[in-house]
Structures are given as C-alpha cells and as structure tokens.
Wavefront OBJ file of the C-alpha trace (Angstrom):
o trace
v 12.584 6.364 -24.900
v 15.872 8.682 -24.886
v 17.802 7.979 -28.197
v 21.332 7.294 -26.930
v 22.859 8.788 -29.592
v 21.527 12.241 -28.911
v 24.059 13.682 -26.630
v 21.991 16.548 -25.985
v 18.529 15.063 -25.428
v 20.696 12.457 -22.973
v 22.232 15.593 -21.100
v 18.316 16.850 -20.696
v 17.349 13.586 -19.712
v 19.881 12.817 -17.181
v 18.843 16.039 -15.695
v 15.406 15.452 -15.912
v 16.163 12.144 -14.271
v 17.964 13.782 -11.491
v 14.473 15.485 -10.768
v 12.485 12.052 -10.681
v 15.038 10.754 -7.956
v 14.804 14.067 -5.804
v 18.281 15.231 -5.951
v 19.502 18.530 -7.096
v 16.788 20.819 -5.942
v 16.965 24.429 -6.977
v 14.665 27.762 -6.274
v 11.261 27.006 -7.706
v 10.609 28.855 -11.114
v 7.780 31.208 -11.802
v 5.038 28.800 -12.653
v 3.308 29.393 -15.753
v -0.141 30.114 -16.626
v -1.758 27.253 -14.803
v -4.646 25.421 -17.054
v -8.070 24.275 -15.461
v -6.636 21.979 -12.828
v -7.798 21.230 -9.021
v -5.587 19.337 -6.887
v -6.386 16.971 -3.856
v -7.310 18.167 -0.735
v -3.918 19.994 0.012
v -3.455 21.645 -3.383
v -1.032 20.231 -6.476
v 1.079 23.560 -6.907
v 4.795 23.504 -5.508
v 4.376 26.069 -2.586
v 6.710 28.933 -2.053
v 10.164 27.838 -0.080
v 8.959 27.914 3.911
v 11.600 29.932 6.333
v 13.166 26.874 7.040
v 13.121 23.276 5.785
v 15.255 19.873 7.064
v 18.338 18.755 4.515
v 17.348 17.499 1.340
v 14.327 19.396 0.792
v 13.456 19.853 -2.559
v 10.164 22.165 -4.039
v 9.924 19.569 -6.790
v 9.455 17.165 -3.769
v 11.388 13.630 -3.434
v 10.317 10.079 -3.150
v 9.834 8.505 0.255
v 8.950 4.676 0.972
v 7.364 3.714 3.952
v 5.191 1.148 5.881
v 1.991 2.289 7.716
v 0.957 -1.157 8.895
v 3.050 -2.589 11.344
v 2.723 -4.997 14.750
v 4.601 -5.659 17.704
v 4.184 -7.630 20.924
v 1.499 -5.032 21.728
v -0.526 -6.903 19.245
v -3.123 -10.089 20.811
v -2.165 -12.012 17.949
v 1.907 -11.073 17.393
v 2.491 -11.981 20.957
v 0.914 -15.431 20.971
v 2.938 -15.872 17.669
v 5.986 -15.478 20.358
v 7.006 -11.895 18.956
v 8.580 -9.850 21.620
v 9.759 -6.982 19.656
v 8.388 -3.423 20.579
v 7.759 -0.437 19.113
v 11.038 1.118 19.429
v 12.671 -2.301 17.765
v 10.339 -1.739 14.759
v 11.713 1.618 14.600
v 15.273 0.263 14.515
v 14.450 -2.243 11.957
v 13.212 0.182 9.631
v 16.537 2.277 10.062
v 18.602 -0.353 9.018
v 19.308 -2.136 12.439
v 19.124 -5.843 12.873
v 16.426 -7.069 15.372
v 15.447 -10.733 16.610
v 12.910 -12.839 15.069
v 10.190 -14.818 17.184
v 12.049 -18.105 15.470
v 15.220 -17.416 17.367
v 17.305 -15.338 14.343
v 18.056 -12.263 13.416
v 16.477 -10.433 10.577
v 17.425 -7.043 9.003
v 16.384 -5.190 6.041
v 18.543 -5.972 2.688
v 17.304 -2.898 0.744
v 18.542 -0.103 2.983
v 16.194 1.828 5.609
v 12.666 3.301 5.240
v 11.766 6.927 5.002
v 8.876 6.771 7.130
v 6.784 4.378 9.263
v 4.086 4.130 11.674
v 2.951 1.179 14.286
v -0.365 0.133 14.207
v -1.107 -2.427 16.699
v -4.598 -3.588 17.406
v -6.665 -1.205 19.226
v -8.517 -4.397 20.397
v -6.753 -5.919 23.286
v -4.077 -3.739 22.887
v -0.953 -4.962 25.513
v -3.286 -7.659 26.852
v -1.287 -10.694 25.813
v 1.922 -9.149 27.420
v -0.167 -8.387 30.908
v -1.449 -12.044 30.454
v 1.928 -13.496 30.360
v 3.148 -11.199 33.318
v 2.347 -13.316 36.556
v 0.676 -11.867 39.425
v -1.770 -9.816 37.207
v -5.204 -10.352 37.197
v -5.537 -11.410 33.098
v -2.339 -14.330 33.944
v -4.746 -15.819 36.232
v -7.673 -16.051 33.652
v -8.557 -19.580 32.326
v -8.846 -18.226 28.796
v -5.173 -17.788 28.758
v -3.914 -20.805 30.002
v -2.106 -22.705 27.453
v -1.091 -19.663 25.012
v 2.583 -19.239 26.190
v 3.147 -23.119 26.197
v 6.384 -23.915 24.449
v 4.246 -26.605 22.675
v 2.739 -24.883 19.304
v -0.483 -27.099 19.220
v -1.060 -25.988 22.812
v -1.033 -22.665 21.698
v -2.968 -22.772 18.453
v -5.617 -24.466 20.577
v -5.709 -21.976 23.182
v -5.444 -19.187 20.563
v -8.525 -20.466 18.695
v -10.607 -19.916 22.099
v -9.440 -16.437 22.411
v -10.641 -15.811 18.883
v -13.789 -17.750 19.538
v -14.648 -15.796 22.778
v -13.686 -12.552 20.928
v -16.066 -13.156 18.091
v -18.841 -14.523 20.551
v -18.347 -11.222 22.918
v -17.364 -13.451 25.917
v -13.626 -12.004 26.162
v -13.375 -11.093 30.044
v -13.638 -7.817 30.876
v -9.792 -7.890 32.367
v -8.952 -7.676 28.690
v -10.108 -4.273 28.164
v -9.144 -3.167 31.379
v -8.121 1.109 30.786
v -5.180 1.077 32.167
v -3.755 -2.027 29.977
v -4.779 0.132 27.174
v -3.154 3.351 28.219
v 0.260 1.717 29.233
v 0.635 0.499 25.525
v -0.799 3.368 23.977
v 1.951 5.401 25.774
v 4.312 3.027 24.958
v 3.589 3.512 21.160
v 3.716 7.447 21.555
v 6.882 7.366 23.319
v 8.606 5.089 20.799
v 7.350 7.337 17.665
v 8.836 10.458 19.780
v 11.663 8.823 20.388
v 12.564 7.832 17.170
v 11.242 10.669 15.284
v 14.343 12.650 13.601
v 12.731 15.204 11.204
v 14.551 15.095 7.897
v 16.057 11.863 8.233
v 13.210 9.261 9.217
v 9.867 10.173 10.330
v 7.355 8.038 12.593
v 4.137 8.453 12.931
v 1.710 7.517 15.987
v -1.126 5.285 14.787
v -3.109 2.129 15.557
v -5.353 -0.294 13.820
v -9.152 -0.392 14.103
v -9.592 -4.330 13.317
v -13.562 -4.380 12.719
v -14.749 -8.102 11.424
v -18.735 -8.507 11.642
v -19.297 -11.964 10.567
v -15.279 -12.369 9.882
v -16.006 -9.948 6.731
v -12.453 -7.674 7.007
v -13.444 -4.119 7.562
v -9.721 -3.206 9.349
v -8.547 0.598 9.061
v -5.414 1.986 10.158
v -5.610 4.932 12.020
v -2.621 7.560 11.325
v -2.590 10.741 13.451
v -0.480 13.915 11.923
v 1.565 14.697 14.844
v 2.131 14.159 18.608
v -1.236 15.610 19.146
v -3.367 12.315 19.731
v -6.802 10.685 20.978
v -6.634 10.036 24.907
v -7.191 6.333 23.658
v -7.694 4.564 20.436
v -11.056 4.139 19.203
v -11.560 0.778 18.954
v -14.022 -1.880 16.996
v -14.896 -2.910 20.394
v -17.292 0.032 20.740
v -18.553 -0.085 17.211
v -17.660 -2.748 14.612
v -19.030 0.173 11.835
v -16.361 2.070 10.674
v -18.893 5.175 10.466
v -18.950 5.562 14.217
v -14.965 5.343 14.009
v -15.478 8.479 11.024
v -17.459 10.389 13.696
v -14.834 9.874 16.300
v -12.625 11.229 14.104
v -14.392 14.209 13.100
v -14.679 14.603 16.983
v -11.117 14.777 17.324
v -10.197 17.075 14.543
v -12.755 19.324 16.449
v -10.138 19.568 19.281
v -7.351 19.810 16.819
v -6.567 16.128 16.395
v -5.659 15.677 13.129
v -5.902 11.937 11.998
v -6.747 9.377 8.712
v -7.818 6.027 8.286
v -6.189 3.676 5.581
v -8.793 0.762 4.800
v -6.961 -2.551 3.891
v -7.633 -6.269 2.737
v -10.432 -4.817 1.175
v -9.992 -8.298 -0.303
v -11.207 -10.119 2.225
v -14.095 -8.233 3.093
v -16.309 -10.355 1.004
v -17.923 -7.544 -0.686
v -18.783 -5.032 2.012
v -15.568 -3.053 2.358
v -16.650 -0.993 -0.906
v -20.355 -1.946 -0.600
v -23.355 0.290 -2.232
v -24.920 1.024 1.243
v -24.343 1.911 4.676
v -23.276 -0.712 6.979
v -27.095 -0.716 8.327
v -28.283 -0.986 4.758
v -29.448 2.336 4.261
v -28.816 4.420 1.262
v -25.495 6.458 1.312
v -25.863 10.402 0.884
v -23.669 13.394 0.455
v -23.092 13.840 4.184
v -22.277 10.323 4.566
v -19.760 10.526 1.265
v -18.326 13.523 2.432
v -17.358 12.335 5.670
v -15.770 8.982 4.205
v -14.067 11.085 2.097
v -12.764 13.412 4.581
v -11.473 10.805 6.762
v -10.345 8.338 4.401
v -8.477 9.811 1.676
v -6.540 6.268 0.948
v -6.822 2.618 0.695
v -4.214 0.108 1.062
v -4.138 -1.537 -2.664
v -1.528 -4.443 -1.705
v 0.248 -6.152 1.361
v 1.310 -9.639 2.753
v -2.456 -10.900 2.396
v -2.674 -10.297 -0.928
v -3.709 -7.133 -3.552
v -6.603 -5.440 -3.704
v -6.194 -3.804 -6.684
v -8.601 -6.274 -9.220
v -9.749 -9.640 -9.571
v -9.799 -11.704 -13.025
v -13.643 -11.854 -12.561
v -13.812 -8.070 -12.332
v -11.215 -7.479 -14.935
v -11.108 -10.533 -17.462
v -9.480 -8.055 -20.112
v -6.541 -7.555 -18.093
v -3.849 -9.814 -18.553
v -2.018 -8.547 -15.696
v -5.182 -8.998 -13.119
v -4.142 -12.221 -11.465
v -1.658 -10.860 -9.087
v -1.453 -12.045 -5.432
v -5.027 -12.885 -5.452
v -5.871 -13.973 -2.008
v -9.555 -15.285 -1.975
v -10.514 -16.203 1.688
v -11.623 -14.440 4.366
v -8.615 -12.979 7.132
v -8.077 -15.648 9.686
v -9.681 -18.573 8.064
v -10.503 -20.684 5.185
v -13.516 -19.580 4.655
v -13.550 -18.532 0.778
v -14.585 -15.110 -0.562
v -17.594 -15.084 -2.692
v -18.321 -11.480 -3.462
v -15.551 -9.714 -5.565
v -17.425 -6.466 -6.449
v -16.899 -3.892 -3.261
v -14.039 -5.701 -2.609
v -11.340 -4.447 -4.876
v -10.180 -0.894 -5.755
v -10.482 -0.665 -9.262
v -14.371 -1.479 -9.145
v -14.802 0.684 -6.122
v -13.307 3.814 -8.496
v -15.645 2.795 -11.194
v -18.877 2.039 -8.968
v -17.840 5.969 -7.223
v -18.267 7.857 -10.557
v -21.444 5.887 -11.026
v -22.632 7.279 -7.894
v -21.337 10.809 -8.885
v -22.923 10.791 -12.074
v -26.421 9.167 -10.920
v -26.757 10.548 -6.885
v -24.129 13.543 -6.983
v -21.413 12.159 -4.759
v -18.587 9.825 -4.976
v -17.469 8.114 -1.414
v -14.624 5.833 -3.213
v -12.497 9.138 -4.346
v -9.237 7.764 -2.997
v -5.462 7.356 -3.740
v -3.477 4.232 -2.867
v -0.353 2.989 -1.014
v 0.742 -0.112 -0.109
v 2.300 -1.525 3.446
v 3.400 -4.872 4.983
v 1.255 -6.114 7.709
v 4.123 -7.439 9.320
v 3.669 -9.336 12.856
v 7.247 -9.390 13.359
v 7.809 -5.588 14.171
v 9.522 -5.678 10.631
v 8.523 -2.817 8.390
v 9.500 -2.949 4.602
v 10.471 -7.056 5.204
v 8.707 -7.458 1.786
v 11.729 -8.172 -0.264
v 11.148 -11.438 -1.989
v 14.894 -12.806 -1.423
v 14.831 -12.115 1.923
v 11.296 -12.883 3.052
v 10.680 -14.306 6.507
v 6.612 -14.126 6.430
v 4.339 -12.665 8.590
v 3.394 -14.261 11.818
v 6.405 -15.068 13.833
v 7.665 -18.549 14.638
v 4.295 -20.019 12.739
v 5.461 -19.180 9.557
v 9.637 -18.108 10.230
v 10.908 -20.840 8.325
v 10.698 -22.315 4.897
v 9.700 -25.598 6.076
v 6.895 -24.112 8.429
v 5.829 -22.266 5.226
v 5.346 -24.912 2.946
v 7.865 -23.637 0.557
v 10.187 -26.543 0.893
v 9.075 -30.160 0.563
v 8.305 -31.680 4.474
v 10.239 -34.151 6.285
v 13.642 -33.379 4.510
v 12.412 -34.499 1.642
v 14.326 -33.768 -1.622
v 11.232 -34.038 -3.690
v 7.471 -33.367 -3.413
v 5.105 -35.790 -2.578
v 1.372 -35.427 -4.106
v 0.227 -32.655 -1.657
v -2.949 -30.954 -1.420
v -3.191 -27.387 -1.686
v -1.318 -25.393 0.958
v -2.538 -23.194 3.912
v -3.328 -19.541 3.088
v -0.374 -18.698 4.479
v 2.321 -20.164 2.334
v 0.377 -18.163 -0.462
v 0.957 -15.083 0.840
v 2.891 -12.179 -0.932
v 6.234 -10.238 -0.004
v 4.494 -7.116 -0.177
v 4.223 -3.849 -0.164
v 5.303 -0.471 0.252
v 3.966 3.347 0.521
v 5.410 5.835 -1.541
v 4.927 9.948 -1.218
v 6.070 12.606 -2.983
v 6.641 15.354 -0.271
v 9.314 18.066 0.075
v 11.229 17.008 2.456
v 11.071 14.037 5.066
v 9.008 15.324 8.247
v 5.454 14.548 9.661
v 4.031 17.497 7.976
v 5.422 17.274 4.767
v 4.554 13.224 4.551
v 1.268 13.793 5.977
v 0.081 16.631 3.992
v 1.085 14.313 0.609
v -0.993 11.548 1.977
v -3.844 13.844 2.512
v -3.529 15.276 -0.944
v -2.911 11.818 -2.435
v 0.054 12.054 -3.968
v 1.084 8.750 -3.319
v 1.831 5.424 -4.587
v 1.828 1.821 -3.899
v 4.394 -0.579 -4.931
v 4.514 -4.717 -4.446
v 8.058 -4.117 -2.497
v 10.465 -2.840 -4.691
v 11.362 0.860 -4.354
v 10.305 1.930 -7.764
v 9.553 5.500 -8.301
v 6.284 6.444 -10.291
v 5.110 10.306 -11.116
v 2.201 11.034 -12.950
v 0.511 14.234 -13.910
v -2.190 15.613 -16.424
v -2.840 19.018 -18.068
v -4.145 20.373 -21.386
v -1.370 22.439 -22.124
v 2.040 20.543 -21.498
v 4.442 21.056 -24.336
v 5.023 18.270 -27.037
v 8.748 17.872 -25.732
v 7.708 17.529 -21.952
v 9.332 14.098 -21.229
v 12.898 14.996 -22.371
v 13.119 19.155 -20.791
v 15.151 19.397 -18.063
v 12.539 21.461 -16.162
v 10.138 18.332 -16.575
v 8.965 18.032 -13.223
v 8.798 21.936 -12.220
v 6.590 22.189 -15.883
v 4.354 19.052 -14.726
v 3.414 20.791 -11.425
v 3.245 24.274 -12.706
v 0.881 23.539 -15.860
v -0.900 20.579 -14.632
v -2.264 17.883 -11.831
v -0.467 15.384 -10.244
v -1.686 11.739 -8.935
v -4.212 12.328 -6.649
v -6.042 15.488 -8.306
v -8.517 16.379 -10.494
v -8.565 17.622 -14.307
v -11.079 20.222 -14.526
v -13.015 20.252 -18.166
v -11.422 22.925 -20.862
v -13.441 23.308 -23.546
v -11.903 22.127 -26.834
v -8.951 20.574 -25.519
v -7.947 17.162 -24.592
v -5.477 16.100 -21.880
v -2.066 15.065 -21.717
v -0.514 12.417 -19.541
v 3.000 12.512 -18.320
v 4.012 9.233 -16.989
v 7.091 8.576 -15.498
v 8.698 5.318 -14.108
v 12.295 4.260 -12.693
v 13.729 0.938 -11.299
v 14.740 -0.016 -8.365
v 18.395 -0.703 -8.447
v 18.137 -3.589 -6.214
v 15.413 -5.026 -8.169
v 14.629 -5.969 -12.087
v 14.244 -3.841 -14.696
v 11.121 -2.602 -16.398
v 8.906 -3.881 -18.999
v 6.346 -1.595 -19.634
v 4.377 1.189 -18.321
v 0.596 0.967 -18.366
v -2.846 3.449 -18.002
v -5.458 2.069 -16.296
v -8.975 4.172 -17.462
v -12.430 3.919 -16.016
v -15.164 5.631 -17.319
v -19.075 6.166 -17.656
v -20.519 5.468 -21.114
v -23.881 5.498 -21.241
v -24.804 4.793 -17.973
v -22.493 1.884 -17.642
v -19.090 2.199 -16.009
v -16.307 0.583 -18.064
v -12.441 0.114 -18.249
v -9.387 -0.516 -20.366
v -5.519 -0.822 -19.886
v -3.539 0.920 -21.899
v 0.173 0.046 -22.653
v 2.133 3.380 -23.027
v 5.369 2.938 -22.545
v 7.687 -0.359 -23.907
v 11.166 -1.417 -22.601
v 14.003 -1.899 -25.286
v 12.612 0.277 -27.888
v 9.653 -1.920 -28.886
v 7.449 -0.329 -31.068
v 3.724 0.206 -29.391
v 0.851 -1.073 -31.028
v -1.712 1.664 -30.955
v -4.416 -0.383 -32.387
v -4.056 -2.625 -29.287
v -2.594 -0.605 -27.110
v -0.099 -3.363 -26.140
v 3.760 -3.424 -26.105
v 5.216 -6.802 -27.491
v 6.750 -9.343 -25.401
v 10.340 -8.072 -24.438
v 11.540 -11.355 -23.675
v 12.550 -11.097 -20.598
v 12.616 -14.599 -18.617
v 13.867 -15.408 -15.181
v 14.804 -19.508 -14.627
v 13.727 -20.855 -11.717
v 16.444 -22.891 -11.510
v 18.911 -20.406 -10.052
v 16.742 -17.256 -10.366
v 19.051 -15.803 -12.978
v 17.273 -13.318 -15.357
v 17.604 -12.794 -19.028
v 20.489 -10.346 -19.698
v 20.076 -6.835 -21.111
v 16.593 -7.102 -21.229
v 14.268 -4.263 -19.686
v 14.875 -0.555 -19.209
v 16.306 1.765 -16.280
v 13.172 4.316 -16.625
v 10.169 4.448 -19.032
v 8.755 7.905 -19.639
v 6.340 9.220 -22.059
v 3.462 12.029 -22.659
v 0.379 10.328 -23.688
v -3.161 11.246 -25.312
v -5.930 8.996 -24.693
v -7.349 8.122 -28.168
v -10.883 7.430 -26.170
v -10.917 10.448 -24.404
v -14.450 12.504 -24.790
v -15.121 15.686 -22.952
v -19.088 14.654 -21.806
v -17.654 11.338 -19.769
v -16.086 11.057 -16.540
v -13.081 9.025 -16.177
v -10.477 8.096 -13.712
v -6.744 6.934 -14.898
v -3.477 5.729 -12.923
v -0.334 4.197 -13.810
v 0.860 0.575 -13.132
v 4.449 0.124 -14.093
v 5.696 -3.748 -14.390
v 9.074 -5.219 -13.950
v 10.453 -8.258 -15.732
v 9.553 -11.608 -13.606
v 11.388 -12.617 -11.228
v 11.596 -15.117 -8.724
v 8.999 -15.404 -5.876
v 9.889 -15.694 -1.908
v 8.687 -20.003 -2.466
v 11.413 -20.382 -5.308
v 14.303 -18.220 -3.131
v 13.322 -20.817 -0.048
v 13.492 -23.932 -2.649
v 16.610 -22.685 -4.231
v 18.554 -22.376 -0.733
v 17.251 -25.633 -0.083
v 18.242 -27.576 -2.948
v 15.105 -28.628 -3.633
v 12.447 -28.195 -6.448
v 9.873 -24.976 -5.556
v 6.598 -26.270 -4.318
v 4.108 -27.115 -7.403
v 1.370 -25.496 -5.578
v 2.797 -22.144 -5.431
v 3.870 -19.722 -8.160
v 7.298 -19.556 -9.337
v 7.945 -16.142 -10.720
v 6.190 -12.984 -10.059
v 5.905 -9.587 -11.943
v 6.506 -6.932 -9.502
v 4.799 -3.908 -9.866
v 3.524 -0.255 -8.730
v 0.719 1.806 -8.886
v 0.081 5.342 -8.847
v -2.808 6.743 -7.402
v -5.459 8.125 -10.017
v -6.601 11.254 -11.352
v -9.843 11.872 -12.035
v -11.793 14.000 -14.533
v -14.934 15.206 -14.371
v -16.996 17.206 -17.222
v -19.419 18.683 -14.591
v -16.936 20.080 -12.056
l 1 2 3 4 5 6 7 8 9 10 11 12 13 14 15 16 17 18 19 20 21 22 23 24 25 26 27 28 29 30 31 32 33 34 35 36 37 38 39 40 41 42 43 44 45 46 47 48 49 50 51 52 53 54 55 56 57 58 59 60 61 62 63 64 65 66 67 68 69 70 71 72 73 74 75 76 77 78 79 80 81 82 83 84 85 86 87 88 89 90 91 92 93 94 95 96 97 98 99 100 101 102 103 104 105 106 107 108 109 110 111 112 113 114 115 116 117 118 119 120 121 122 123 124 125 126 127 128 129 130 131 132 133 134 135 136 137 138 139 140 141 142 143 144 145 146 147 148 149 150 151 152 153 154 155 156 157 158 159 160 161 162 163 164 165 166 167 168 169 170 171 172 173 174 175 176 177 178 179 180 181 182 183 184 185 186 187 188 189 190 191 192 193 194 195 196 197 198 199 200 201 202 203 204 205 206 207 208 209 210 211 212 213 214 215 216 217 218 219 220 221 222 223 224 225 226 227 228 229 230 231 232 233 234 235 236 237 238 239 240 241 242 243 244 245 246 247 248 249 250 251 252 253 254 255 256 257 258 259 260 261 262 263 264 265 266 267 268 269 270 271 272 273 274 275 276 277 278 279 280 281 282 283 284 285 286 287 288 289 290 291 292 293 294 295 296 297 298 299 300 301 302 303 304 305 306 307 308 309 310 311 312 313 314 315 316 317 318 319 320 321 322 323 324 325 326 327 328 329 330 331 332 333 334 335 336 337 338 339 340 341 342 343 344 345 346 347 348 349 350 351 352 353 354 355 356 357 358 359 360 361 362 363 364 365 366 367 368 369 370 371 372 373 374 375 376 377 378 379 380 381 382 383 384 385 386 387 388 389 390 391 392 393 394 395 396 397 398 399 400 401 402 403 404 405 406 407 408 409 410 411 412 413 414 415 416 417 418 419 420 421 422 423 424 425 426 427 428 429 430 431 432 433 434 435 436 437 438 439 440 441 442 443 444 445 446 447 448 449 450 451 452 453 454 455 456 457 458 459 460 461 462 463 464 465 466 467 468 469 470 471 472 473 474 475 476 477 478 479 480 481 482 483 484 485 486 487 488 489 490 491 492 493 494 495 496 497 498 499 500 501 502 503 504 505 506 507 508 509 510 511 512 513 514 515 516 517 518 519 520 521 522 523 524 525 526 527 528 529 530 531 532 533 534 535 536 537 538 539 540 541 542 543 544 545 546 547 548 549 550 551 552 553 554 555 556 557 558 559 560 561 562 563 564 565 566 567 568 569 570 571 572 573 574 575 576 577 578 579 580 581 582 583 584 585 586 587 588 589 590 591 592 593 594 595 596 597 598 599 600 601 602 603 604 605 606 607 608 609 610 611 612 613 614 615 616 617 618 619 620 621 622 623 624 625 626 627 628 629 630 631 632 633 634 635 636 637 638 639 640 641
C-alpha cells in the first residue's frame, strides 16, 4: 500500500492510479527489452498508434464494462414472462434510459450506462412467441399456444410447461421453426445493433444464444459476432445439441470472412458435462478437437444471475470463499446437480493442464467474463440495491421473489426452502481492457482474453506477470507501460526462463458506488507428480494490515454490515489494493495457472434490501449479506512451451 506520509510516493501513485482508471493517455513509450513471454491470441504488447482513433483512445488500454448475455421479447421464455421490450429497448436501457418492466413499472440502471452490450436471444424459436400472439398467423392458431398469453399466471404456467415438454420431446410443431419467422427476428436483432452502435461511446455486438440442454443438462453458449458481417441465420441447438457442431459451423463462417466466438455459461448447471474429459459422443479428445474448441471458445462466463461457476465448496474445501452464490439444480427445474467436477471453471483449468501434461493438448484454456442473463431486456441489471430479478412479471416484485413475508405478514412463518428463483444472485458484468470503445478493440480484447468478471460492482482489476519487473513497479508513474512492455497481461502465457522466478503485478480498484476492498488474492493451480492441485494466496491486505506469509492470509479487517439498515462499518477497507508478488512455491518444472480474485467488504444482498424497504426481517432461508468480488482471466506458465 502507498504510505500517505510520503508525498512523492503519493504523487506517483495517483498518476499510476489514473493509468489504472484509463485516463491521462499519452504517446506510447519505447518498450524495454521484453522477457520470454507470449500473449494470448491477439498479442500482449501495446500496438503502435493507429492512423485514426475515437475519443478516449488510450494506448495503455481502458477498462470497459458490458453485458454479453441479454434476452428480450424475441426469446420464447421472456415473451411468455410478459416481456415486450425489444432489442432496441435493451440498448436504450444499457445507455441509461428507463424502459418498462413486464410487471408494469419503469426500470433504470442506478450505476450509470454500460460501455458495450450484445443482445443474445435464444436462437431456438426466436421470434416465434411474438408471432404466436399475433392474431391471424399460423402460429396463433396452434393448440399448443392456447393459454400462453392469458392474464392468469397459473394458466400461463401450465401452458408454458406444455411448450417446454414439447421442446424436450421434439414434438414442437414445424410452424415454430419457420425460417421466415426466424429471419424477421434475426433482422430485428441486427438492425437494433447497427442503430445503437456508437464508436467511442457505446458498442453493440450482434449475437444469439445456442441453447443446448441434452437431458436437461446445460450446454448453453452465447455466440458473439465481431462486426456486422454475420451468418444468414443463427445455428441452433435444434440442428444439433452437440457444441462441437456449432464450432464446425463457426469455422465454416470464418472461412467466409464471418468472425465470431462462443462463450459457455452456467457450467454449474451442466451436471459435469460442460468441461467433461471426453467429447459429447463419448469418444476421446484429441488435439484437433482441442484446437477447434479453443479457437471458438476463448472465454467462459464465470458468474451470472443463475449462480457463480468459479468453484464449488466440494471441489475447493480449503477455499474459505468458495461458497459464493452456489446454484445446485438443473437450469429450469428443481432436479439436483450431482456431478460438480466438469461444471466449474477452476477445476476445468486444472483438468486442462493435466491433459496438456499427459496428452499434449489443453481444451480448457479460457479467460473469464461475467454477464447477467437478464430476461427483462435490461443489460447490467445486477445491482443489489436496485434488483428486479430476471424473468419478467414472474419475479418482478419482492413478494413474488419471496424476499418478504407472504400475504403482507410482518414476520416470517415456518417456511420450506424457497423456490430456486428466490436464491438467484444479482450478477454479473464483463470487463475488458481495450484501447478504445469500438467493436474492433473490444472484440480483440475478448479474443486475447484480456478480460475480467465481476459479481456486479464495477471494480477494476489488472494482472500482469514478468521475470523482469523492477521491485518498485507498483509505485511507479509508468506502471502500466512498464507492465505491458516487460511482461504479459491476463489471458497470456509466461514462457520459462532459466534461473528466473516470475513476479506478478496485482491491482484492484473499488467501484465508487459499491463497497471498499478487503483483500486481493491469487488463485494458483499446478501439476505436481501427475496430480492437479490448487491454493489461494492472499497477496494484499486492506487497512495496512500485515500479511501472514506463513498462512498467506490477511487478518480480518473488522468490516461488517448491519442487516437491519444495510449500513457498513465505517472506515474499513481500501479504495485500491496493489502489490508486486512472487510465488514462494514456484517451481520452474511445474505447469501452473494464476488468476486474481479481489474481494469487497461484506454488504447487503438484494433480498435483504427488499426486506428493509418492506419493513420486515430478511428471509431466514436466504443469505443476508454478500462479499462482492471480481476475477481476472488467468495467466499460464508452461515449462515446456
């Protein structure tokens, strides 16, 4: 931490702080001699200044926040939930405007506009429900849709269950997949993206969700196109539920000059198959498969409303913060998940390293983002204090969410465990480090995995590694320039250098509209004697507390929050945490990955805010407080690279 008594150090730190915030850009310095490092797909070094840039261009890269998982009225489920907001409405909401909620009230972001968004409506039956609710169309006359648009929620629920049953049984009438209906919806998605794309100020991406769920196990992906050159129609799980066939289609698009990437989400609901060790048909993986997967899926969505997929307490028993927004049922049902390995990203990173060591390829070498999965056409609506949940009028009020006592009571009766939607979290957001707010720059950041995820607050996280960082790097005024020119950022690979031990620059800054930071951590995974292992290191402590380098834990900083009024303890936590860390367990012959996790002080969860506004106690079946957090993408070390 910066010593406040040292004026010169403070000045240098403030200048460096501005660099982290992405302000005060200047012409790129001449880079120092680079160590043996390698970046992600697009390269780590800061590029020479291009001929023309948008306002705000920064060679040292800015932090931008977005949501790449957004559903509107064009998604069959959102429309049934009474959502009538369009893709255009979703972009207006992301830019700070109010829109109407399915429950009959207005909604608006409290934390300010987002920087980038993709509307990702389900490709399966896209636009079909709106068509079915249009009198005179063929869809509107089908027996299957009768009752879907009733004013009676029970009748809607019964009709919806019939539709879902038909989808699972593959008995949905052909009218639902009419290509003319699909084409109209796909054109609306593209037109809204083009209308709202504003280079330098707000970026939109054309996208959709590939919603594969074999036997109810989640294999969903969001497909994001780089620019306006997109596929004629989305490739849907109706054509194949195997993501491998989606990747083949993406390769075919790429051969025609159509560039896209896919982002798996809710691996926590896959019952172990999102990151399984074989191909979908049970055959063994090989390098061709691994390369195809990595080429098409450089990222994974680590957190969203339906839970966080970093790790599970059963997989990481020594991680005190593993039990965060855990969601343990299938998506769309109450069937319990029984296989957690293969369903969480930390375990997948370890499994991938083990495959690299034993088979010579790694299919699970991905970076991290978060996104919301809102079905309210409301990107970024993941603010605990300003939470209106996910599925339209089904859970748009505190009473429907079960966060206040039923029937207007002032105390809680003895209740069973709440339905799953009551335990959904207000998460998450995608963060990228890019030179400017344009499709080209942000997509390049996604490709090279210079990305981070947050559980909602707009924390900033930077993470670099090098053998050649000076010991005073964290306090220098050119910290970011030196970090890039001498090392590799998150998402990249650190190559072995004989006789040298790497240093890691860890840097987090709080969201001014959220809590203060309590600690920064590095999560390490490595291979030892043919076994994948993991450990969590605290590397920076708030409040000038001493780090115990025997246990690698910070002392408790004493931060609390009072659920009765949601007031946090005063003067606890820091605005920023910054350090240069050396791994005391580093061995040059061991494969390893490292990623940063930054934790806030405890704060009230959305369900507690609901109860506070209602003047009633919080639901005793729900968590009252939360420790918000952010995750960087990993950096990998491979001694054989």
